[in-house]
N, C-alpha and C positions, 0 to 999 in steps of 0.2 A: 521448577520445571512444569508443574501442573498448570499454572496460569497461562503460559504460552501455548500449551497443548489445547487448553479449553478455548483460547482465542482462535487458534487455527481451525478447530473443528466447528465452533459455534458462530464464527464471524458472519459467514454467508447466510445460514438459515435465520439467525437472530436479526440480522440487518433486514432481510427480506420480510420477516414477520413484522417488524416495527414499521417498515415502509407500507406494507399492506394495511396495517392497523391505523397508523397515524398520518400517513401521507409522505410525499417526497420532501416536504419542507424540513422534516426532521433529520434527513440524511447527513447534512454537514455536522450536526451535533453528534450523531452516531459515530461518524468517522473520527471526530475529535475525541470522543470517548474511547474508541479503540486505540488511538494514539496515546492517550493518557495511560491506559492499562498497559500498553507495551512499554512506555517510559518507566512506569513504576516497577514493572517486572524486570526491566533492564537494570534499574537501580538496585533492586534486591539481588539479582543474579551477580552483579559486579561486587556487591558487598559480601555476599555469602561465599562466593567461590574464588574470587580474584583479588580480594582485599587490597584495595588501593592501586591496583593496576589500572592502566589507561584503557581498559577494554570498554569502558562506558562511552568514550568519545565517538567511536564508530556507530554505536547504537543511536546516540543523539543526532548525529549527522544523518543517519538513515531516516529518522522520523522527520527531520527538517526537509530532507530531499523529497519525501513522500508528500508532505503538505505543499511544498513549492510546486511539485508537478501536478497536484490536483488543482492548484490555483491556475497554473498554465493551461491545463485542459479546459477549465471553466472559461477562462478569458478567450481562448481560441474557439471554443464552442459558441459563445455569444457573438464573437466577431465574424465567424466564417459560415455558420449554418443559418440559412434563412428560416425564420420561425414559421412563416406562412406555408412553405413548401415541405416542411419536415414530415416525413412519413416513414413507415416501416421499409427498410432496405435502402434508405437514402444514401448511406455510405458505400453501398455496393454498386451504385450507378456511376457513370463517368463523371457527371457534374459533382458528385459527392467525394471523388477521389482526393481532391486537394484538401478539403476540410478533414477527411479521414486521416490524411498524413499528419496534419498539424494537431488534430484532436486526439488521435489514437496511436498511430504507428510510432511517431517520434517520441512523444512523452513516455510511452510504455517501454520503448527500447532504451531511452536514457535512464528511466527508472530501474529497469532490470540490471543494466550495466552498473549503475551507481550502487544499488543494493548488493550486487555481487562483489563489488570492490570493497564496500564497507564490511561485508561479512568476512572477506579474506583478511582485511586489515585486523579485524577483531580477533580472528582465530590466530593470526601470527602474533599479535600482542599477548594473547593468553598463553600461547605456546612458550613465548620468551619468558613469561613469569614462572614457568615450571609446571603449569597446570596441564597435565596430560589427559587424565580421565575426565576432568571437569569440562573439557572441550565439548563433550557430548551434551552438556547442559545448554550450550548455546544454539544447537541445531534447532530445537523446537521454537526458540525465539525468532530465529531468522525465517523459518517456515511461516510462522504466524505473521511476521512482517510482510512477507510476499503475498500472503492471502489478503491481508488488509489493504495493501497497495493496489491489488487488482480489483477490489470491489467496485470503484466507480466506472471502470471500463468494461464490466462484465457483459452487460447487454449490448453495448456498442460493438465490441470486438467479436464475441462468440456468435451472435445471432444476426449481425448486420442491422440490428434494430436502431431506430432513430430516437429511442428514449435514452435519456441520460440522467444520472443522479449525481453529478459532480457538484 
């Protein structure tokens, strides 16, 4: 349980620290690292508390969904956002509304819906195995997953900023 809590608390500040120190080129590797940590902690969680139950499958699907949506955001960003006119607040302007929908709104909505569905399936599978108190151990993992999923969209969505680190 400690690892997902550490990921949930430290993902944002640690990612921003590394970006400030080493540059934006490192971000895909940082995100891949967070996904590996989440995957390893999901493997441990499944082995320690749910012994052979299929609660691992929704966690793996969630990580695959996150990576797929990050790729979608990156491809949409490159295809729809003009690099020459990119400036702070671009997505808040009328001409930035179409790219904002495809780069921000739709991928984030699909991601949150998919992660909520995976979380629900995971909890139901764990419940069916007879694990009642152990369900609480899954909550930090899913919170950490949501935090890591939201990292690439942080500046774009919260501030209307034109910087992106997908």
